[in-house]
C-alpha positions in Angstrom: -114.6 -52.9 -17.2 -115.0 -50.9 -13.8 -115.3 -47.8 -12.9 -113.5 -46.6 -9.9 -117.0 -47.1 -7.8 -117.3 -50.5 -9.6 -113.5 -51.9 -9.4 -112.6 -53.9 -6.5 -109.3 -54.5 -7.2 -106.2 -53.7 -4.3 -104.7 -50.1 -5.7 -100.7 -50.4 -6.0 -100.5 -47.2 -8.4 -97.0 -45.8 -7.4 -96.7 -42.4 -6.4 -93.5 -39.9 -7.9 -92.3 -36.8 -6.8 -91.6 -34.7 -9.9 -88.2 -32.8 -10.3 -88.0 -29.5 -8.6 -87.0 -28.1 -12.2 -89.3 -25.2 -13.3 -92.0 -26.2 -15.8 -90.9 -25.2 -19.3 -87.4 -24.4 -18.3 -84.8 -25.3 -20.8 -83.1 -28.4 -20.1 -80.4 -30.7 -21.1 -79.8 -34.4 -19.8 -76.5 -35.2 -20.0 -74.2 -38.2 -19.5 -77.1 -40.9 -20.2 -77.0 -43.6 -23.2 -79.2 -41.8 -25.4 -80.9 -44.2 -28.0 -81.4 -42.4 -31.2 -83.0 -43.4 -34.7 -79.4 -44.1 -36.0 -77.3 -44.6 -33.6 -77.0 -44.9 -29.6 -74.7 -42.4 -27.9 -72.7 -43.2 -24.6 -72.3 -40.1 -22.5 -75.0 -38.1 -24.8 -76.3 -35.0 -24.2 -80.1 -34.2 -25.1 -81.3 -30.3 -24.9 -85.0 -29.5 -24.4 -86.5 -26.3 -24.9 -90.1 -26.0 -24.3 -92.2 -28.3 -25.7 -89.6 -29.9 -27.9 -86.1 -31.3 -28.3 -83.8 -28.8 -29.3 -81.2 -28.4 -32.3 -78.6 -26.9 -29.9 -78.5 -26.5 -26.0 -80.5 -23.4 -25.3 -79.1 -20.5 -23.2 -79.7 -20.9 -19.3 -80.6 -24.4 -19.9 -80.6 -26.8 -16.4 -78.2 -29.3 -16.7 -79.3 -32.6 -15.4 -76.4 -35.3 -14.9 -78.0 -38.8 -15.9 -74.9 -40.6 -16.0 -75.7 -44.1 -16.0 -79.2 -44.2 -17.0 -80.5 -44.5 -20.6 -82.8 -42.1 -22.2 -85.1 -43.5 -24.8 -88.7 -42.1 -26.5 -91.6 -42.3 -24.9 -93.8 -45.2 -25.2 -96.8 -45.2 -27.8 -99.6 -47.6 -27.2 -101.6 -48.8 -29.8 -104.1 -50.7 -28.0 -105.2 -49.9 -24.4 -108.6 -50.2 -22.6 -107.9 -48.6 -19.5 -105.8 -48.7 -16.2 -105.7 -47.1 -12.4 -108.9 -48.4 -11.9 -110.4 -46.7 -15.0 -112.1 -48.2 -17.9 -111.9 -46.2 -21.0 -115.3 -47.9 -22.3 -117.2 -47.4 -19.3 -115.7 -44.5 -17.2 -116.4 -40.7 -17.1 -114.2 -38.2 -18.4 -112.1 -37.9 -15.1 -111.9 -41.6 -15.0 -110.3 -41.9 -18.2 -107.7 -39.2 -17.3 -107.0 -41.0 -14.3 -106.1 -44.3 -16.7 -104.2 -42.1 -19.2 -101.8 -40.7 -16.0 -101.5 -44.1 -14.8 -99.9 -45.5 -18.3 -97.7 -42.2 -18.3 -96.5 -42.8 -15.0 -95.3 -46.0 -16.4 -93.5 -44.2 -20.0 -96.3 -44.3 -22.1 -96.6 -40.8 -23.4 -98.9 -41.3 -26.1 -102.2 -43.5 -26.3 -104.9 -44.6 -28.3 -108.0 -45.3 -26.1 -109.7 -48.7 -27.2 -113.3 -49.7 -26.5 -114.8 -53.4 -26.5 -117.8 -54.4 -28.0 -121.5 -52.9 -27.0 -124.4 -51.9 -28.7 -124.0 -49.6 -31.5 -125.5 -46.4 -29.7 -123.3 -46.9 -26.5 -120.2 -47.4 -28.4 -121.3 -44.2 -30.5 -121.5 -42.5 -27.3 -118.3 -43.4 -26.1 -116.3 -42.4 -29.4 -118.1 -38.7 -28.8 -116.5 -38.3 -25.1 -113.3 -40.1 -26.3 -112.9 -37.8 -29.1 -113.1 -34.9 -27.1 -110.0 -36.2 -25.1 -108.3 -36.6 -28.4 -109.3 -33.0 -29.5 -107.9 -32.1 -25.9 -104.5 -33.7 -26.8 -105.0 -36.1 -23.9 -105.1 -39.4 -26.3 -103.9 -40.0 -29.8 -107.5 -41.1 -30.7 -109.5 -43.9 -30.9 -109.9 -47.7 -31.2 -112.7 -49.8 -31.8 -112.2 -53.5 -30.8 -115.6 -55.2 -31.7 -118.6 -55.5 -32.2 -117.3 -56.6 -35.8 -115.6 -59.8 -34.8 -116.0 -63.3 -35.0 -118.1 -65.1 -32.6 -115.8 -68.4 -32.8 -112.7 -65.8 -31.9 -114.7 -63.4 -29.6 -112.2 -63.8 -26.6 -113.5 -61.4 -23.8 -116.1 -59.9 -25.9 -119.8 -60.4 -25.3 -121.4 -62.6 -28.0 -124.7 -61.3 -27.9 -123.5 -58.1 -29.0 -121.1 -59.0 -31.7 -122.2 -58.0 -35.6 -121.0 -58.7 -38.9 -119.1 -55.5 -40.2 -121.3 -54.0 -42.4 -120.0 -50.8 -43.9 -123.2 -48.6 -42.8 -122.6 -49.4 -39.2 -118.7 -49.1 -39.3 -119.3 -45.6 -40.9 -121.3 -44.8 -37.7 -118.8 -45.3 -35.6 -116.3 -43.6 -37.6 -118.6 -40.6 -37.7 -119.2 -40.6 -34.4 -115.4 -40.2 -33.6 -115.8 -37.1 -35.7 -112.3 -37.5 -37.0 -110.4 -39.1 -34.3 -110.9 -42.8 -35.2 -107.3 -44.1 -35.6 -108.1 -48.1 -35.7 -111.2 -50.5 -36.1 -110.6 -54.2 -35.8 -112.5 -56.4 -37.8 -113.1 -60.4 -38.8 -112.7 -59.3 -42.2 -114.0 -62.8 -43.5 -117.5 -62.2 -42.3 -120.2 -60.8 -44.4 -119.3 -57.1 -45.2 -115.8 -57.2 -43.9 -113.7 -56.3 -47.2 -116.1 -53.7 -48.1 -115.5 -52.1 -44.6 -111.7 -52.6 -44.9 -112.0 -50.5 -48.1 -114.2 -48.0 -46.5 -111.7 -47.7 -43.4 -109.0 -47.3 -46.0 -110.8 -44.5 -47.9 -111.1 -42.6 -44.7 -107.6 -42.9 -43.8 -108.7 -45.1 -40.4 -106.4 -48.4 -39.7 -108.0 -51.5 -40.8 -106.9 -54.4 -38.2 -107.5 -58.1 -38.9 -108.3 -59.5 -35.5 -110.6 -61.9 -33.4 -111.0 -63.6 -36.5 -111.5 -67.3 -38.1 -110.5 -66.4 -41.5 -108.1 -69.0 -43.5 -104.8 -67.9 -45.2 -106.7 -66.9 -48.5 -109.1 -65.1 -46.8 -106.5 -63.0 -44.8 -104.4 -62.4 -47.9 -107.8 -60.7 -49.7 -108.2 -58.6 -46.6 -104.6 -57.5 -46.6 -105.2 -56.7 -50.5 -108.3 -54.8 -49.8 -106.0 -52.4 -47.5 -106.0 -53.9 -43.8 -102.3 -52.9 -42.3 -102.9 -54.2 -38.6 -102.8 -57.6 -37.1 -104.7 -57.0 -33.5 -102.4 -59.0 -31.0 -100.9 -61.7 -33.2 -101.5 -65.3 -32.1 -104.4 -64.4 -29.8 -108.0 -64.7 -30.8 -107.1 -66.1 -34.5 -106.8 -69.9 -35.4 -103.0 -71.4 -34.6 -100.5 -72.0 -37.6 -101.2 -75.0 -39.0 -98.7 -76.9 -41.6 -101.9 -77.7 -44.1 -103.8 -74.7 -43.3 -101.4 -72.0 -42.2 -104.1 -69.5 -41.5 -104.2 -65.5 -40.7 -100.8 -65.9 -38.8 -98.6 -66.9 -41.8 -100.4 -64.7 -44.1 -99.8 -61.6 -41.7 -96.2 -62.1 -40.9 -95.2 -62.8 -44.7 -96.8 -59.6 -45.9 -94.4 -56.4 -45.3 -97.5 -54.3 -45.7 -98.9 -55.5 -42.1 -97.7 -54.3 -38.8 -98.2 -56.5 -36.0 -99.2 -56.1 -32.4 -97.5 -58.0 -29.6 -98.5 -58.1 -25.8 -95.6 -59.0 -24.7 -96.6 -59.9 -20.7 -95.4 -63.5 -20.4 -99.1 -64.8 -20.6 -100.3 -63.6 -23.9 -97.1 -65.1 -25.8 -94.4 -67.8 -25.3 -91.1 -66.2 -26.0 -90.6 -68.6 -28.9 -93.8 -67.1 -30.3 -92.5 -63.5 -30.0 -88.9 -64.7 -31.3 -90.8 -66.1 -34.3 -92.7 -62.8 -35.0 -89.6 -60.8 -35.1 -87.5 -62.9 -37.1 -90.1 -62.6 -39.8 -91.5 -59.1 -39.3 -88.7 -57.2 -37.7 -89.0 -54.4 -34.9 -90.2 -52.1 -38.2 -93.3 -54.4 -38.5 -93.6 -55.2 -34.5 -95.7 -52.9 -32.2 -95.6 -53.9 -28.6 -99.1 -52.9 -27.0 -100.7 -53.5 -23.3 -104.2 -54.3 -24.2 -104.8 -52.8 -20.8 -107.6 -53.0 -18.8 -108.6 -51.1 -15.7 -106.8 -53.1 -13.6 -103.3 -52.3 -15.1 -101.6 -50.3 -12.3 -104.3 -51.0 -10.0 -104.4 -54.6 -8.2 -105.8 -58.0 -8.4 -109.6 -58.3 -7.6 -112.7 -58.2 -9.6 -113.7 -56.1 -12.5 -116.0 -55.6 -15.3 -115.3 -56.1 -19.1 -118.4 -54.3 -20.6 -121.2 -57.0 -19.5 -118.7 -59.5 -18.5 -116.9 -60.3 -15.1 -113.3 -60.5 -14.6 -111.1 -62.1 -11.8 -107.4 -60.7 -11.7 -105.4 -62.8 -9.7 -101.5 -62.6 -9.9 -101.6 -60.0 -12.5 -103.7 -62.2 -14.8 -107.0 -61.0 -16.0 -109.5 -63.9 -16.9 -113.3 -64.2 -17.5 -115.0 -65.4 -14.2 -117.5 -67.4 -16.4 -114.9 -69.7 -18.6 -111.4 -68.7 -17.6 -110.7 -67.1 -21.2 -107.7 -64.0 -20.8 -109.6 -60.9 -20.5 -106.8 -58.3 -21.8 -104.2 -57.8 -19.6 -102.8 -55.4 -16.8 -99.6 -54.8 -18.4 -97.6 -51.4 -18.6 -95.4 -50.7 -21.8 -92.1 -50.2 -19.3 -92.5 -54.0 -18.0 -93.2 -55.0 -21.7 -89.8 -53.0 -22.8 -87.9 -54.4 -19.8 -89.0 -58.2 -20.6 -88.2 -57.4 -24.3 -84.6 -57.0 -23.3 -83.8 -59.2 -20.3 -86.2 -62.1 -21.1 -86.8 -62.3 -24.6 -83.0 -61.2 -25.5 -84.0 -58.1 -28.2 -81.5 -55.1 -28.4 -82.3 -52.1 -26.6 -82.6 -50.5 -30.2 -85.2 -53.0 -31.3 -87.2 -52.8 -28.3 -87.3 -49.0 -28.5 -88.5 -49.4 -32.3 -91.1 -51.9 -31.2 -92.6 -49.5 -28.7 -92.1 -46.1 -30.1 -90.9 -45.7 -33.6 -93.0 -48.1 -35.2 -96.4 -47.6 -33.5 -95.8 -43.6 -34.0 -95.1 -44.2 -37.7 -98.4 -46.4 -38.1 -100.3 -43.5 -36.5 -99.2 -41.1 -38.8 -97.3 -38.9 -36.1 -93.7 -40.0 -36.9 -92.9 -36.3 -37.6 -93.5 -35.6 -33.8 -93.1 -38.5 -31.8 -91.7 -42.1 -31.6 -88.0 -40.9 -32.0 -85.1 -38.5 -30.0 -85.1 -36.3 -32.9 -84.6 -32.1 -32.9 -88.1 -30.5 -33.3 -89.9 -33.4 -32.2 -91.8 -33.2 -28.9 -89.8 -33.9 -25.7 -91.3 -37.2 -24.8 -89.0 -39.2 -23.0 -88.3 -42.0 -20.7 -85.3 -42.3 -18.2 -84.1 -45.5 -17.5 -81.8 -46.8 -15.0 -79.0 -49.8 -15.7 -81.9 -52.3 -14.8 -84.5 -50.8 -17.0 -86.5 -49.6 -14.6 -88.4 -46.3 -15.1 -86.6 -43.4 -13.1 -88.4 -40.3 -15.2 -90.7 -39.7 -17.6 -91.2 -36.5 -20.0 -94.3 -35.5 -22.0 -94.1 -32.3 -24.0 -91.0 -31.0 -22.1 -92.7 -31.4 -18.8 -91.8 -34.0 -16.1 -94.7 -36.7 -15.6 -92.2 -38.8 -13.3 -89.0 -37.7 -11.5 -86.2 -37.6 -12.6 -85.3 -39.8 -9.7 -81.8 -40.1 -9.4 -79.7 -41.8 -6.8 
């Protein structure tokens, strides 16, 4: 992935003017359709005091009339490699903050930073930098996608840097992240895969099955060993077959698995998304971006680790062979597409973008839903599901922009 000096895309990040409300001033959002965990309230009121959603209306609160809009929880992205021209894999701390901010402008208030395949020393170094940002509260942790993946299903990962998931190597990356490792994607059928799944489960790190050539039976064995996530279901794994059901069937049928979906219209046909929702339900689906640094930045040439990527019309592909290379998706577009194209209810889209990934990260006591005492992380949408405001921990990142 490109750093800003290496990116050759055309910038298209939108600039937003903050609302003139005083930072930290108690606020009440009034008149909106408020999506709560148990109901959707028309003409609702959401009180905010400091960084938290309040139980009652605070004294001297500023009332903002947001009639005609939706108020939903801030989006939670489990799988994100960068944005705004900045890469989480190769950028400086300043670059990474730029990428984080780009996604916040689009409603993602909680983000796990994902790396791509590299050599072990390099990934350990990146883990150290990303863990500092996690300790500062800028990201929710680190996700290692590679190098422990199958060369048969490598996608946009450098094959010469892949390796088997031996527990010693997996443990090296976990330790390098200093308690901030949230997830590791593995091809669990490879030598050491099952032992590494057990190690991750023991350490409280999510073991995700992905970039895998596993059979149905091997996938079931990995789930029984402690795997709990399917990395971008359908992509970079064998297709479903009627005599060889493969990993897709095993991952969809097991209630212990949360499935990631990239809802950008490129990675998945709408019927495949509907299939996943039919079998897993919103409680087991987490929309992700799998974004690269071109997200929120523009078409052009970029680098994904050592691999060159061409982004054209918003679709990222490797220059060498045309393989899809991550996405340029932001979660506001995933939400809008879910409701307007895929036919999901607003409530199910909210679960898949907020509540389900928050639960998976073990953060549901703080984020993922609009409830008193939780962080004031929210997205304000107009009737066309366009972002008109983003609040993170009680401060406006965007807007509100009201007509």
